[in-house]
DRENDO-1510 file (C-alpha; in Angstrom, 1 decimal, always signed):
<recs>
REC; n; res; u; v; w
REC; 1; UNK; +59.7; +95.2; +103.3 .
REC; 2; UNK; +60.2; +91.7; +101.2 .
REC; 3; UNK; +62.8; +89.5; +103.2 .
REC; 4; UNK; +65.9; +89.3; +101.1 .
REC; 5; UNK; +67.8; +86.3; +100.7 .
REC; 6; UNK; +67.6; +84.5; +103.8 .
REC; 7; UNK; +69.8; +81.0; +103.0 .
REC; 8; UNK; +71.5; +79.4; +100.6 .
REC; 9; UNK; +69.7; +76.4; +99.7 .
REC; 10; UNK; +70.6; +75.8; +96.0 .
REC; 11; UNK; +68.5; +72.3; +95.8 .
REC; 12; UNK; +65.4; +74.4; +96.9 .
REC; 13; UNK; +65.7; +77.3; +94.2 .
REC; 14; UNK; +66.2; +74.8; +92.2 .
REC; 15; UNK; +63.2; +72.5; +93.0 .
REC; 16; UNK; +60.5; +75.9; +93.3 .
REC; 17; UNK; +62.5; +77.4; +90.0 .
REC; 18; UNK; +61.5; +73.7; +87.9 .
REC; 19; UNK; +58.1; +73.9; +89.8 .
REC; 20; UNK; +57.0; +77.0; +88.3 .
REC; 21; UNK; +58.4; +76.8; +85.0 .
REC; 22; UNK; +56.6; +73.3; +84.7 .
REC; 23; UNK; +53.2; +75.2; +85.9 .
REC; 24; UNK; +53.8; +78.1; +84.0 .
REC; 25; UNK; +54.0; +75.7; +80.9 .
REC; 26; UNK; +50.5; +73.8; +82.1 .
REC; 27; UNK; +49.1; +77.5; +82.5 .
REC; 28; UNK; +50.0; +78.8; +78.9 .
REC; 29; UNK; +48.5; +75.1; +78.0 .
REC; 30; UNK; +45.1; +76.4; +79.0 .
REC; 31; UNK; +45.2; +79.5; +77.2 .
REC; 32; UNK; +46.0; +77.8; +74.0 .
REC; 33; UNK; +43.0; +74.8; +75.1 .
REC; 34; UNK; +40.5; +77.5; +75.6 .
REC; 35; UNK; +41.7; +80.5; +73.0 .
REC; 36; UNK; +39.3; +79.3; +69.9 .
REC; 37; UNK; +36.5; +80.4; +72.3 .
REC; 38; UNK; +37.6; +82.9; +75.0 .
REC; 39; UNK; +39.1; +86.2; +73.9 .
REC; 40; UNK; +42.4; +87.2; +74.9 .
REC; 41; UNK; +41.4; +90.2; +76.6 .
REC; 42; UNK; +38.9; +87.9; +78.7 .
REC; 43; UNK; +41.4; +85.3; +79.5 .
REC; 44; UNK; +43.8; +87.7; +80.6 .
REC; 45; UNK; +41.1; +89.0; +82.9 .
REC; 46; UNK; +40.7; +85.2; +84.4 .
REC; 47; UNK; +44.2; +84.5; +84.7 .
REC; 48; UNK; +45.4; +88.2; +86.6 .
REC; 49; UNK; +42.1; +87.8; +89.3 .
REC; 50; UNK; +42.1; +84.1; +90.7 .
REC; 51; UNK; +46.4; +84.9; +91.1 .
REC; 52; UNK; +44.8; +87.7; +93.5 .
REC; 53; UNK; +44.1; +85.5; +96.3 .
REC; 54; UNK; +46.8; +83.3; +95.8 .
REC; 55; UNK; +49.1; +86.4; +96.4 .
REC; 56; UNK; +47.3; +87.6; +99.3 .
REC; 57; UNK; +47.2; +84.3; +100.8 .
REC; 58; UNK; +50.9; +84.1; +100.5 .
REC; 59; UNK; +51.2; +87.7; +101.5 .
REC; 60; UNK; +49.2; +87.4; +105.0 .
REC; 61; UNK; +51.4; +83.7; +105.2 .
REC; 62; UNK; +55.0; +85.7; +105.5 .
REC; 63; UNK; +53.1; +88.7; +107.0 .
REC; 64; UNK; +53.3; +91.3; +104.8 .
REC; 65; UNK; +49.8; +91.5; +104.7 .
REC; 66; UNK; +49.7; +94.9; +104.6 .
REC; 67; UNK; +52.7; +96.2; +105.2 .
REC; 68; UNK; +54.4; +94.6; +102.1 .
REC; 69; UNK; +51.3; +96.9; +100.2 .
REC; 70; UNK; +53.5; +99.6; +100.7 .
REC; 71; UNK; +54.2; +101.9; +97.5 .
REC; 72; UNK; +56.5; +104.9; +97.3 .
REC; 73; UNK; +56.6; +105.6; +93.0 .
REC; 74; UNK; +52.7; +104.9; +92.4 .
REC; 75; UNK; +54.7; +105.8; +88.6 .
REC; 76; UNK; +56.5; +102.3; +87.9 .
REC; 77; UNK; +53.7; +100.2; +88.6 .
REC; 78; UNK; +50.9; +102.0; +86.9 .
REC; 79; UNK; +53.9; +101.9; +83.8 .
REC; 80; UNK; +54.2; +97.8; +84.8 .
REC; 81; UNK; +50.6; +97.0; +85.2 .
REC; 82; UNK; +50.1; +98.7; +81.7 .
REC; 83; UNK; +53.1; +97.4; +79.3 .
REC; 84; UNK; +52.5; +93.6; +81.9 .
REC; 85; UNK; +49.2; +93.4; +80.7 .
REC; 86; UNK; +49.5; +94.3; +77.2 .
REC; 87; UNK; +52.4; +91.5; +76.5 .
REC; 88; UNK; +49.9; +89.2; +78.9 .
REC; 89; UNK; +47.5; +90.3; +76.4 .
REC; 90; UNK; +49.7; +90.1; +73.1 .
REC; 91; UNK; +51.0; +87.0; +74.4 .
REC; 92; UNK; +47.3; +85.1; +74.9 .
REC; 93; UNK; +46.5; +85.7; +71.5 .
REC; 94; UNK; +49.6; +84.6; +69.7 .
REC; 95; UNK; +49.4; +81.4; +72.1 .
REC; 96; UNK; +46.1; +80.0; +70.5 .
REC; 97; UNK; +47.8; +80.6; +66.6 .
REC; 98; UNK; +51.3; +79.3; +67.3 .
REC; 99; UNK; +52.4; +75.4; +68.7 .
REC; 100; UNK; +53.1; +76.1; +72.3 .
REC; 101; UNK; +57.0; +75.0; +72.3 .
REC; 102; UNK; +56.9; +77.6; +69.5 .
REC; 103; UNK; +55.9; +80.3; +71.7 .
REC; 104; UNK; +58.0; +79.1; +74.7 .
REC; 105; UNK; +61.4; +79.5; +72.4 .
REC; 106; UNK; +60.2; +83.1; +70.7 .
REC; 107; UNK; +60.2; +83.8; +74.9 .
REC; 108; UNK; +63.7; +83.6; +75.0 .
REC; 109; UNK; +64.8; +86.5; +73.0 .
REC; 110; UNK; +62.9; +88.6; +76.5 .
REC; 111; UNK; +66.9; +88.7; +77.6 .
REC; 112; UNK; +68.0; +90.1; +74.5 .
REC; 113; UNK; +66.3; +93.3; +74.2 .
REC; 114; UNK; +66.1; +93.7; +77.9 .
REC; 115; UNK; +69.8; +94.0; +76.8 .
REC; 116; UNK; +69.4; +96.6; +74.6 .
REC; 117; UNK; +66.8; +98.3; +75.8 .
REC; 118; UNK; +69.1; +98.9; +78.9 .
REC; 119; UNK; +71.5; +100.8; +76.6 .
REC; 120; UNK; +69.9; +102.6; +75.2 .
REC; 121; UNK; +67.1; +104.3; +78.0 .
REC; 122; UNK; +69.5; +103.1; +81.1 .
REC; 123; UNK; +73.0; +104.4; +79.0 .
REC; 124; UNK; +74.0; +100.9; +80.2 .
REC; 125; UNK; +77.1; +100.5; +78.4 .
REC; 126; UNK; +77.1; +97.0; +75.6 .
REC; 127; UNK; +81.0; +95.8; +75.4 .
REC; 128; UNK; +81.9; +92.7; +72.6 .
REC; 129; UNK; +80.4; +90.6; +75.1 .
REC; 130; UNK; +76.9; +91.6; +75.4 .
REC; 131; UNK; +77.3; +92.4; +71.1 .
REC; 132; UNK; +78.5; +89.3; +70.1 .
REC; 133; UNK; +75.5; +87.6; +72.7 .
REC; 134; UNK; +72.6; +89.8; +71.1 .
REC; 135; UNK; +74.2; +89.1; +68.2 .
REC; 136; UNK; +73.7; +85.7; +68.3 .
REC; 137; UNK; +70.3; +85.8; +70.3 .
REC; 138; UNK; +68.8; +87.9; +67.5 .
REC; 139; UNK; +70.2; +85.5; +64.5 .
REC; 140; UNK; +68.1; +83.1; +66.3 .
REC; 141; UNK; +65.1; +85.0; +66.4 .
REC; 142; UNK; +65.5; +84.9; +62.7 .
REC; 143; UNK; +66.1; +81.9; +62.2 .
REC; 144; UNK; +62.6; +80.9; +64.4 .
REC; 145; UNK; +60.4; +83.5; +62.7 .
REC; 146; UNK; +62.2; +83.9; +58.6 .
REC; 147; UNK; +59.0; +80.2; +58.4 .
REC; 148; UNK; +56.8; +82.1; +59.8 .
REC; 149; UNK; +57.0; +85.3; +58.5 .
REC; 150; UNK; +57.8; +84.3; +55.0 .
REC; 151; UNK; +54.1; +82.6; +54.5 .
REC; 152; UNK; +54.8; +79.4; +54.2 .
REC; 153; UNK; +52.6; +78.5; +56.6 .
REC; 154; UNK; +49.9; +80.7; +56.4 .
REC; 155; UNK; +48.6; +83.5; +57.9 .
REC; 156; UNK; +47.3; +82.5; +61.3 .
REC; 157; UNK; +50.9; +81.8; +62.3 .
REC; 158; UNK; +52.2; +84.7; +60.5 .
REC; 159; UNK; +50.2; +86.9; +62.2 .
REC; 160; UNK; +50.6; +84.6; +65.7 .
REC; 161; UNK; +54.6; +85.2; +65.1 .
REC; 162; UNK; +54.6; +89.1; +64.8 .
REC; 163; UNK; +52.0; +88.6; +68.5 .
REC; 164; UNK; +54.6; +86.7; +70.6 .
REC; 165; UNK; +56.7; +89.2; +69.2 .
REC; 166; UNK; +55.5; +91.8; +69.8 .
REC; 167; UNK; +55.3; +90.7; +73.3 .
REC; 168; UNK; +58.6; +89.4; +73.7 .
REC; 169; UNK; +59.6; +93.1; +73.0 .
REC; 170; UNK; +56.8; +94.9; +75.1 .
REC; 171; UNK; +57.9; +92.7; +78.1 .
REC; 172; UNK; +61.6; +93.8; +78.0 .
REC; 173; UNK; +60.3; +97.4; +78.3 .
REC; 174; UNK; +58.9; +95.4; +81.5 .
REC; 175; UNK; +61.8; +94.3; +82.2 .
REC; 176; UNK; +63.1; +97.7; +82.5 .
REC; 177; UNK; +60.6; +99.1; +84.5 .
REC; 178; UNK; +61.3; +96.3; +87.4 .
REC; 179; UNK; +64.6; +97.1; +87.4 .
REC; 180; UNK; +63.5; +100.8; +88.3 .
REC; 181; UNK; +60.9; +99.8; +90.5 .
REC; 182; UNK; +63.3; +97.2; +92.4 .
REC; 183; UNK; +65.0; +100.2; +94.1 .
REC; 184; UNK; +61.8; +101.8; +96.2 .
REC; 185; UNK; +59.2; +99.2; +96.4 .
REC; 186; UNK; +59.2; +95.0; +97.8 .
REC; 187; UNK; +58.4; +92.2; +95.5 .
REC; 188; UNK; +55.0; +91.7; +97.2 .
REC; 189; UNK; +54.2; +94.7; +96.1 .
REC; 190; UNK; +54.8; +94.7; +92.2 .
REC; 191; UNK; +53.7; +91.3; +92.2 .
REC; 192; UNK; +50.2; +92.3; +94.3 .
REC; 193; UNK; +49.8; +95.7; +92.0 .
REC; 194; UNK; +50.7; +94.0; +88.6 .
REC; 195; UNK; +47.9; +91.1; +89.4 .
REC; 196; UNK; +44.8; +93.8; +90.2 .
REC; 197; UNK; +45.8; +96.2; +87.6 .
REC; 198; UNK; +45.6; +93.7; +85.3 .
REC; 199; UNK; +42.3; +92.6; +86.5 .
REC; 200; UNK; +41.0; +96.3; +86.0 .
REC; 201; UNK; +42.6; +96.6; +82.7 .
REC; 202; UNK; +41.6; +93.7; +81.0 .
REC; 203; UNK; +38.5; +95.1; +82.0 .
REC; 204; UNK; +38.1; +97.6; +78.9 .
REC; 205; UNK; +38.1; +94.9; +76.7 .
REC; 206; UNK; +34.8; +93.4; +77.6 .
REC; 207; UNK; +33.2; +95.6; +73.8 .
REC; 208; UNK; +35.5; +93.5; +71.9 .
REC; 209; UNK; +33.1; +90.1; +72.0 .
REC; 210; UNK; +33.8; +88.4; +76.1 .
REC; 211; UNK; +31.5; +85.7; +76.0 .
REC; 212; UNK; +30.2; +83.0; +78.9 .
REC; 213; UNK; +32.1; +79.5; +79.3 .
REC; 214; UNK; +30.8; +77.0; +79.3 .
REC; 215; UNK; +31.2; +74.8; +83.5 .
REC; 216; UNK; +34.4; +72.6; +81.5 .
REC; 217; UNK; +36.1; +76.2; +80.6 .
REC; 218; UNK; +34.9; +78.6; +83.8 .
REC; 219; UNK; +36.9; +75.8; +85.4 .
REC; 220; UNK; +39.6; +76.4; +83.0 .
REC; 221; UNK; +39.7; +79.6; +83.2 .
REC; 222; UNK; +39.5; +79.7; +87.0 .
REC; 223; UNK; +43.4; +77.5; +87.2 .
REC; 224; UNK; +44.8; +79.5; +85.3 .
REC; 225; UNK; +44.6; +82.3; +87.6 .
REC; 226; UNK; +45.4; +80.0; +90.5 .
REC; 227; UNK; +47.5; +78.2; +88.4 .
REC; 228; UNK; +49.9; +81.8; +87.7 .
REC; 229; UNK; +49.5; +82.6; +91.2 .
REC; 230; UNK; +51.3; +79.6; +92.5 .
REC; 231; UNK; +54.3; +80.2; +90.0 .
REC; 232; UNK; +54.8; +83.4; +90.9 .
REC; 233; UNK; +54.5; +82.9; +94.3 .
REC; 234; UNK; +57.8; +79.6; +93.9 .
REC; 235; UNK; +59.3; +81.3; +91.5 .
REC; 236; UNK; +59.2; +84.5; +93.9 .
REC; 237; UNK; +60.3; +81.8; +97.1 .
REC; 238; UNK; +63.1; +80.6; +94.9 .
REC; 239; UNK; +65.4; +83.2; +94.7 .
REC; 240; UNK; +65.3; +83.5; +98.3 .
REC; 241; UNK; +67.6; +79.9; +98.5 .
REC; 242; UNK; +70.0; +80.9; +95.4 .
REC; 243; UNK; +71.0; +83.8; +93.9 .
REC; 244; UNK; +69.7; +84.5; +90.1 .
REC; 245; UNK; +73.1; +84.1; +88.7 .
REC; 246; UNK; +72.6; +80.1; +89.6 .
REC; 247; UNK; +68.7; +79.8; +88.2 .
REC; 248; UNK; +68.5; +82.1; +85.4 .
REC; 249; UNK; +69.9; +78.1; +83.2 .
REC; 250; UNK; +67.1; +76.3; +84.3 .
REC; 251; UNK; +64.4; +78.6; +82.9 .
REC; 252; UNK; +65.4; +77.1; +79.7 .
REC; 253; UNK; +64.2; +73.4; +81.0 .
REC; 254; UNK; +60.4; +75.3; +80.3 .
REC; 255; UNK; +61.3; +74.0; +76.4 .
REC; 256; UNK; +61.2; +70.4; +77.4 .
REC; 257; UNK; +58.2; +71.3; +79.4 .
REC; 258; UNK; +56.3; +73.0; +76.1 .
REC; 259; UNK; +57.8; +69.8; +74.0 .
REC; 260; UNK; +55.8; +67.1; +76.1 .
REC; 261; UNK; +52.6; +69.4; +76.9 .
REC; 262; UNK; +52.1; +71.2; +73.8 .
REC; 263; UNK; +53.0; +66.8; +71.8 .
REC; 264; UNK; +50.7; +65.4; +74.4 .
REC; 265; UNK; +48.0; +67.5; +74.4 .
REC; 266; UNK; +48.2; +69.1; +70.9 .
REC; 267; UNK; +49.5; +66.9; +69.5 .
REC; 268; UNK; +52.3; +69.5; +68.9 .
REC; 269; UNK; +55.9; +68.7; +67.4 .
REC; 270; UNK; +59.2; +71.1; +67.4 .
REC; 271; UNK; +60.4; +71.9; +63.7 .
REC; 272; UNK; +64.4; +71.3; +63.2 .
REC; 273; UNK; +64.2; +74.6; +62.5 .
REC; 274; UNK; +62.4; +76.1; +65.7 .
REC; 275; UNK; +65.1; +74.5; +67.3 .
REC; 276; UNK; +67.5; +75.8; +65.4 .
REC; 277; UNK; +66.1; +79.3; +66.2 .
REC; 278; UNK; +66.1; +79.0; +70.0 .
REC; 279; UNK; +69.8; +76.7; +70.7 .
REC; 280; UNK; +71.1; +80.4; +68.8 .
REC; 281; UNK; +69.2; +82.5; +72.1 .
REC; 282; UNK; +69.6; +80.5; +74.0 .
REC; 283; UNK; +73.2; +80.1; +73.4 .
REC; 284; UNK; +72.7; +84.1; +73.1 .
REC; 285; UNK; +71.5; +84.5; +76.6 .
REC; 286; UNK; +73.8; +81.9; +77.9 .
REC; 287; UNK; +76.4; +84.9; +77.0 .
REC; 288; UNK; +75.1; +86.4; +78.8 .
REC; 289; UNK; +74.4; +85.0; +82.4 .
REC; 290; UNK; +78.2; +84.0; +82.5 .
REC; 291; UNK; +79.1; +88.1; +81.4 .
REC; 292; UNK; +76.1; +89.5; +84.2 .
REC; 293; UNK; +78.2; +86.4; +86.2 .
REC; 294; UNK; +81.7; +87.4; +85.7 .
REC; 295; UNK; +80.8; +91.5; +86.7 .
REC; 296; UNK; +78.0; +90.9; +89.7 .
REC; 297; UNK; +76.1; +92.6; +88.9 .
REC; 298; UNK; +73.1; +91.7; +90.8 .
REC; 299; UNK; +69.8; +91.0; +88.6 .
REC; 300; UNK; +67.9; +88.6; +91.6 .
REC; 301; UNK; +65.4; +90.7; +92.6 .
REC; 302; UNK; +63.7; +92.2; +89.5 .
REC; 303; UNK; +63.6; +88.7; +88.3 .
REC; 304; UNK; +61.6; +87.6; +91.0 .
REC; 305; UNK; +59.7; +89.3; +89.9 .
REC; 306; UNK; +59.5; +87.9; +86.6 .
REC; 307; UNK; +56.7; +86.1; +85.1 .
REC; 308; UNK; +58.0; +84.6; +82.0 .
REC; 309; UNK; +54.6; +83.6; +80.3 .
REC; 310; UNK; +53.2; +86.0; +81.7 .
</recs>
């Protein structure tokens, strides 16, 4: 069984979390950089395949190999693999069509959709405070998507917005699946088998036009997997030193990373409308975080296996 929280070291936990978010932002930038020549399915393959050795080394260092890979319910891993791979593919496809900060901002809606699905699928009760949070968050999503879906900025941008929104919704289903999986299987097993299954599932996209990458692109593809694997380990490790309620607000620092990287690498600047929408989504999530802390809900294990950038 994976080790639980072993000590309360909030400074270390925050450092690990921020480091992971920065690496995920770099990984997303790499995906975007190769998107003109590499199809999303091929990017998913490299992202997943080269994360596996990093994860195996991590498990061995923790003394959890191979014991940590035992599973009790295979069905959960199958659904996690299918849904997670779909979300990653949609996200990677959208990254090639939208600015990095905008992709990051729309992704913040995942907890809002998860809250809705938890009520519909798991029967969780949503009272007035949470309903308000959902309303604020959804309003933010509408504000961000309205210019794109209105067609003002071109068909490619509209398609990108639809893809990222779809990825966000599918990722919410992943969260619901994870809430059930952590009751029976270890974090180690969940992380490893997702990388393994998404690697295999990505191979199914070969008929849709994989290409032979040039040396520079190949290096970037490999780095995507290595960086993604390290980021997953860092974000998982952060939950060993602090509660999820303490770490959750730091998710939004990734917007700063996305803005800086987007500007430096792709000469992208966020629009005022996008920032307003993102602020509303973050506000809605903030209400959810506060309410869950008040109720003493434990989402740490599920959040520790969450990949915010796939």
